[in-house]
N, C-alpha and C positions, 0 to 999 in steps of 0.2 A: 245747608239744611240743618235744622236743629235735630238733636238726637231724640227729642220727644215726639217727633212727627208721627211715627207709626203707632205707638201706644195711644197717642191723643186721638188720632183718626179712628182707630178701632173703638176707643171709648166713646167718641162722639157719634158714631154711626153704627151702632150694634144691629139695627134692623134694616139697614139699607146696603145697597151694593157699595163696596168700598172703592176708592179711586184705583186701587190695584186690580179691581175686578172680582166678581163673585159674591162677596159678602157672606153672610151666614147661610143664605140659601144654598150656596155652593158647598159650604162646609157640611151642612146637614145631608147633602147628597153624596158624601164621601170624599170631599175635597181634602187637600193637604195644606199644611202651613210649613213654609221654608223661611227660616230666619237666618239672615246673613249679615254680618256686620259686627258692631261693638258688643262684645260679650260681657263687658263690665256694667254697662248701664242699659243699653237698648234691649238686649235679649231678655234680661230679667223683667224689664218693664212690659215687654210684649207678653211674657208668660203670665204676669200678674193680671193684665187686662183680660187675657183668655180665661184665666181662672175666675175672674169676676163675671164674665159673660156666662160661663158654665154655672156658676152659683146663682145668677139671676134667672137663668132658664130652668134649672132643675131643683133649686133649693138645697142642693148638697154642697159641702165645702169643696169637693173636687181635688183634694190634695194629691190623690193617687192618679188622677185623670191624665196629667201630662205624661207620666211614665207609661200608661196604657197606650196613649197615642204614639209615643216613640216606639214601643214594641211593635205596633201595627204599621209603622212607617208613615204615619200621617202627620207627625210633628218632627221636623228635623232642623238642626242648627249647624251652621258653619260660622263660628264666631272667632274673633281675636280679642286679646286682652289689651 
């Protein structure tokens, strides 16, 4: 599996249920994001795609958004270098 799969799927399917289930509808209903894996490339790429989705939906740059999600326990990472 290529490391770009998760960010690419998120980017290509922002309005649809994702292969992992739920999609943005689940997110908007209080869902959580758990990122597990490569902390060097995959985790930052997932974060950038999520920021892009946030920017597209709200018009805000969302730079502080991931920290807010982490504080609320809705965005968690378990990554390795």
